[in-house]
N, C-alpha and C positions, 0 to 999 in steps of 0.2 A: 475876405477871410483874415482872421487875426493872425499876426505874426509875433514872435517873441519880442522883436525890437519895438513893437507898438507899446509894450509895457515897460520898456527900458529907457525912461527919461534920464538924461544926464544928471550928475550931481548938481545941486543948487549952490553955485559959487557965491551967491549973494549973502548967504548966511555964514560964510567963512569968517572966522576971527583971525587975529594975528597969530602966527605960528600954528595954524590949524589947517589940516588937509581933509578933504571929503573923500571917503572910500567910494570908488566907482564900481558898482556891482555888476555892470553890464558884461555879458558873455557872448552875445551874438557876434558873428563874423561879418564884417562889411567890407566893401572894396571891390576890386576886380577879380577875375578868375584866379589869378596867381595867389590870392590870399587864402584860397580854399585847399590848396595842396600842401600836405605835410609829409615829411619823411622822418625816419628814426622814431617811429611811433612805438609805444609799449604794447606788449601782448597782454592787454587787460580788457575786461568786458566794458563796453561802452553802451550807450543807450540812445535811441532815437527820440526819447522823451525830451521835451524842452522845458526849460525853467520859466514858467509863466506865473509870476505874481507881481503885483504892483507895490512898489515901495511908496508908502504914504509920506511924502515930504512935509506935509502940513500937520502931522499928528503931534500935538503937544500934550496929549493926555498923560503921557508918562515919559519922563526924561531922566536918564540915569548917567551919573558920572562915575567912571571906574578908573583906577590907577593900576598900572602894571609895572613890574620890574623883574629882572633876572639876576641871579648870583651864581658864582662858581668858585669852589675852593680848589686850589692847585691847578689853576687853569693851564691847559696845554700839556698836562702830565697824565700818566697812565692812571693815577689814582684820583683824577678830577671828579668832583661831584657837583652837579648843577641843580639849582632850585628855582622855581618860578613863583612869584607872588602876585595875587590879584586882590585888590582892596576896593570894596564897595562902600564900606562905612564901618564905624566903630561897633564892635560886637555884632556885626551883620553875619548871619549864618552862611551867606553866600561867599564870604571871603575864602580864598584858596591859597594853600601853601603846598606846592607840588614838587616832590623830588623826582627829577627826570629819570626814567628807566634807561638802562644801557642798550636795551633791545626792545623793539616793538615788532612782533612777527619776525620777518626776515630783514627788517630795517635796523641798522645800527645807528643809535642816537649819539651824536658827538656831545660830550659833556663840556659845554662852553657857556660863556655869558650870553652869546648871541642866540644859541639854541634855546636857552632858558627864557630870554626876552620874547622869542617867537611863540613858545608854548604859552606863556602868560597872555599874550595878545590873542592867541587862538581860543583861550578859554572864556573870554569876557562875555560872549553872548549865551553861553551854556545855561546859566541859571535864570536868565531874564526873559521877560515876555518878548515874543517875536516882533511885537508892534511898538516896543519901547525905543525911543530915540536914545542912542548910546553916544556918550562923549568919552572917548578913550584917551587917557593921559599917560604919556610915557616919556622917559628921558632918552629913549633909543632912536637915533636917526636911522639906524639899520632897519628897525621894524617899520617906521613910517615910510621909508623909501620902498620897501617891498609891498606895502599896502596901497601905495599911491603912484608916484612917478615911475617906479621901476616895474610895476605890475605888467603892463602891456608888453614891454620888451622881454621879460622873462617868459611869458606865455607864447610870444611869437617865436622865440628861439628855443622853445621846448625845455627850458630850465637846464640847458647844457652848461656844465661847469659851474653850477650854482650850489653853494654849500647849503646844507639843511633843506634841500628841495622838498623832501617828503613833508616836513613840518610846514613849510610855506604853502604847499598845495592844500593841506588840510586847513590851515588858517584862512586862506582865501575862500575855500568852500564854505566854511562855517559862516563867514561874514556875508557871503552871497545868499545864503539861506535866510538871513535876517530880513524882516519886512519893514524896516524903518531905517532912516539915515544913520550912518556911523561916521562921526567926526573924530579925527585923530589929531591930537594936540601935543606938541612937544613942550615939555617942561624941563627946566634945568635941574639936574640931579644934585642931591645933597646940598640943597640951598634953602631948606626949611619948608618946602612945599609939603603940606600935610599928607596928601594922598600918596605922593612919591615916597615919602619917608616911611609910611605905613607899609606900602608895597615892598619896599626895600627890606623892612624887618621880616615880612612874611617870606620873601625869597631867601633871606639868610637863614631863617629857621628851616626852610625846606632843604637847603643844601647840606645841613647837618643831620638830617633824618637818617636813621639806620636802615629804613625800609623804603624801597622804591615804590612810587605810585604808578598806576596805570594811566596811560593816555591813549586816546583814540585818534588814529591818523587815517581812518577810512574816508574816502571821498565818494559821494553818491555818483552812480554812473552818469547821470544827466549833467554833472559838473566836471567830468573828467576831460581834460585837454591834454593830449599827448603828441609828441613829435614837434618838429620845428617847421615853420612856414618855409616853403621852398624859396620864396622870393628874398628871404633875409639871409640865406646860407651863403657865406663867403668861404674861401679856402680855409682860413684859420678856424672858423667855427665848425666846419665840417670835420677837420682834422681832430678837433677836441671831442666832437661827438663820437667819432670812431674809436679814439683812445678810451673814452669813458665806457663805451660798450665793451671793448676788449678787456679792460681791467675788471669789469663786472663778471665776466664769464671765464677768464683765464687766471690760473693761480699765479702768485708771485714767484719770481725766480728763486729757487732754494738758496743759491749763493748770496743773492741780495738780502734775503731774509736773515741769513746768517750774519752778514756784515752789520745790518741794522741792529740785530740782537747784541752784537759786540759793542756797538756805539752806546746802546742803552746801559749795558753793564759798566762801561767806563764812566758814563755820566753819573750813574748811581754811586760808583766807587769814589770818584774824584770830587763831585759837586753835590752829592746826596739829592739828586733829582731823577725823575723817571719820565723823560720826554716821550710823547706819542710819536708814531711814525710820521704823521703829517707835520708835527713840530720840527722833527729832524730835517725833513725835506725842505721845509720853509726856511730853516736856519741857514741853509747854504746859498740862498738867493743873494745875488750881488749884481751890481751894474757892470762888473767885469766879466765878460763872457768866458774868458779863459779860466778864471777862477771857478765859475759855476760848472763848466764842463769837467774840470779836473776833479772837483768834489763829487759830482754825480758819477763819474767813471770809477772813482774809488769805492763808492757805495755799491756800485754794481760789480765790483771786483774785476774791472777790465784790465787793470795793470798786473804784470807778473811780479807781485810783491810777496807778502808773507805766504799765501797759500801755495804758490808755485815754488818759492825759494826752498821750502821744506823738502821738496822732492828732488832737489839737485844733488 
């Protein structure tokens, strides 16, 4: 009887060039019994259908080279606008210039360079034949890591504490549905590489568009992997998963929201910037534990400072 893993030959490392990684589309779970148990799973519809298609590693009938890039204006601020660029060739109708939406369904899209880079990589297989060999060129180590070396760890740990997880899941699903090898090559940005320069231009144009574009983040049921493997969950990861779940279902403390709003108002007044919530929290990180605790407690209004002094 045929099994999914019978169709899932590993990537052919012999064809790898310098600075090139091969996307490993395999999805089957192998190992001992502990590899099959997952917790913190999502309440989504899954499927017993298996992904059975053979990736033709020897198909040289059609080979496509595509360059991607991402851009963002006012990165880290409330008015940030991100754009993705996908370049197939000069005057190619498949070229894409995508302004990232701020919301897709109930998913908030962070406007950042990294999110734009991921969306660009997600779109590369959309207009091409499923049997076309794709050479993806990008200057983003972030994208390459999530498509190659970091992929298994993310899926094993259930994407716990992974930024842009929804986009990454959709990107991986799109690539797994492709029926020919996908090679991911790093190129140095802003160094005269034609594809990278053209993709950069497309992403810059996208970031300045006044109208947001639509992107599809749906993952087919047969490709949905939710939850973390029980065998990889240590105390720190479990704690992060619980906090992530609680933050998704519980509203923020009103007083904390009030303090954050005041910080934003002061930043706008004094420095003419509008930092996002995440940028504010990230800005107080320090190697000095005492300093971090003090800043966090101030933002949570733990000290009897202005709020309580007014009532004395």
